[in-house]
Each structure stands twice: as structure tokens, then as C-alpha cells.
C-alpha positions in Angstrom: 178.6 9.8 -43.8 176.5 11.6 -41.2 172.9 10.7 -40.8 170.4 13.1 -42.1 168.2 14.8 -39.5 164.5 14.7 -40.1 162.2 17.5 -39.0 158.5 16.7 -38.8 155.9 19.4 -39.5 152.4 20.3 -40.4 151.4 22.3 -43.5 148.1 24.0 -42.4 145.9 25.4 -45.1 142.9 27.6 -44.6 139.7 27.5 -46.6 141.2 30.0 -49.1 144.3 27.8 -49.6 146.7 30.1 -47.7 149.4 28.4 -45.6 150.0 29.1 -41.9 153.5 30.4 -41.3 155.2 31.1 -38.0 157.8 33.7 -37.5 161.1 32.3 -36.1 162.0 34.7 -33.3 164.9 37.0 -34.0 165.3 35.8 -37.6 164.1 37.1 -40.9 162.2 34.0 -41.9 158.8 32.4 -41.5 158.3 28.6 -41.3 155.7 25.9 -40.9 155.5 24.5 -37.4 158.1 21.6 -37.3 160.8 20.0 -35.3 162.7 16.8 -34.6 161.0 13.7 -33.2 161.8 12.6 -29.7 163.2 9.1 -29.3 160.4 6.5 -30.0 158.1 9.2 -31.4 156.5 8.6 -34.8 156.7 11.4 -37.4 153.0 12.1 -37.0 153.3 12.3 -33.2 156.3 14.6 -33.5 154.5 16.8 -36.0 151.4 17.1 -33.7 153.6 17.8 -30.7 155.6 20.5 -32.5 152.3 22.0 -33.8 151.1 22.4 -30.2 154.4 23.6 -28.9 154.9 26.3 -31.6 151.3 27.4 -32.1 149.1 26.1 -29.4 146.9 24.4 -32.1 145.6 21.0 -31.2 144.3 18.7 -33.9 143.4 15.1 -34.0 146.0 12.8 -35.5 143.6 11.2 -38.0 143.0 14.6 -39.7 146.6 14.8 -40.9 147.4 13.7 -44.4 150.8 12.2 -44.6 152.7 13.9 -47.5 155.9 11.9 -47.0 159.5 12.9 -46.6 161.2 15.6 -48.6 164.8 16.7 -49.1 164.9 20.1 -47.4 168.5 21.1 -47.0 171.8 19.4 -47.5 171.8 17.8 -44.0 168.0 17.7 -43.3 164.8 16.2 -44.6 161.3 17.2 -43.8 158.5 14.7 -43.1 155.4 16.7 -43.7 151.7 16.3 -43.0 148.9 18.5 -44.2 145.5 19.6 -42.9 142.8 22.0 -43.9 141.3 24.1 -41.1 138.3 26.3 -40.8 138.5 30.0 -39.7 136.9 28.9 -36.4 139.5 26.3 -35.7 142.6 28.4 -36.2 142.6 32.1 -35.3 145.9 33.8 -35.5 145.4 35.9 -32.4 145.0 32.7 -30.3 148.3 31.1 -31.5 150.9 31.0 -28.8 154.4 29.4 -28.7 155.1 27.3 -25.7 158.6 26.3 -26.6 161.5 28.5 -25.6 165.2 28.6 -26.2 168.1 30.8 -24.9 168.8 33.9 -27.0 172.3 33.7 -28.4 173.4 37.1 -27.2 172.5 36.9 -23.5 170.8 33.6 -22.7 167.4 35.1 -22.0 164.7 32.5 -22.7 162.7 33.6 -25.8 159.8 31.8 -27.6 160.8 29.9 -30.7 158.0 31.6 -32.7 156.8 35.1 -32.1 154.2 35.8 -34.8 151.8 34.0 -37.1 150.2 34.8 -40.5 148.3 33.3 -43.4 150.3 33.5 -46.6 149.0 32.9 -50.0 150.9 30.5 -52.2 151.9 33.4 -54.5 153.5 35.3 -51.6 155.3 32.4 -49.8 158.7 33.4 -51.3 158.5 36.8 -49.6 158.3 35.2 -46.1 159.5 31.6 -46.1 163.1 30.5 -45.7 164.8 29.8 -49.0 164.7 26.0 -48.3 161.0 26.1 -47.6 160.1 28.4 -50.5 162.1 26.1 -52.9 160.2 23.0 -51.5 156.9 24.7 -52.2 158.0 25.8 -55.7 159.5 22.5 -56.9 158.1 19.5 -55.0 155.1 20.4 -52.9 152.7 22.6 -54.7 150.5 24.5 -52.3 147.9 25.0 -55.0 147.7 21.3 -55.7 147.6 20.5 -52.0 144.7 23.0 -51.7 142.8 21.0 -54.3 143.4 17.6 -52.7 142.8 18.3 -49.0 
């Protein structure tokens, strides 16, 4: 049996309870900032590093609420953290992706994420990948999270 990979990420909610989604370059889907931990990195450290790499947002570790590990796809789990931010702290126009990968077609280096938006829990299905939308529908209610953060 192959080991399941774990992606560590941050669910960022604004004061209205909308979730920050990042557009994965050259795909149709939007996602929360997340990625695999480096060797020796804790899930929290990995989530914070991915947050900075994919959005430029820097937050103190102690503000993150550990939501735990969720089954995401057949071969992958998500270890998610949550945080509420103010309008002053996170402004979409200031978000910038610092991590790049080679484009499949020609190897040109392109940013992992190329757009950002606040999405209401009711609209997540229109933007998020199926796996993420299903997680928010079944296991991790954004509305409940909004009440507890």
C-alpha cells in the first residue's frame, strides 16, 4: 500500500465568512493555499510557508486554529488550519504568488496561483475543485467555522 500524501493548508475567512480561494494557473479550479510539508517541517509550518509562497500573506503561527486532517482524495489527505482576517490584513490586490513551476506545454516558468477572490460558502461549488467543494459540503462546514473562529 502506498503512503498517503498530506497537503497542509490554510482556510482563511474574512469578517463576512467568505473563504479566500486562489486560482491554480492554467486550470479551471480555485483552491485554498496548501502544499506538501518539507522534510522535518510540522503541518503548521508547512501551511504557513505555503500561504506565503502562494499568496504573500504572512500570519503568526499562533493565530492558526488546527482543524486536523481530512480525507481529500483517494491518495491524499489535507491537514488544514483556519484563521479569520480583517479587511486591512488581507487585500486581494496585494496577494502575490512567489512559487513557480514549469508549464507543461513549453517549460516556461509560471506562477502556481494567478488570481485571488473571496468566495461565499454558498458559491464555493462554482469555483473550488470537486474534492475541496465536497470537503466543505460534508466534513468542514464554512458556516460553522465562521461561527467558531
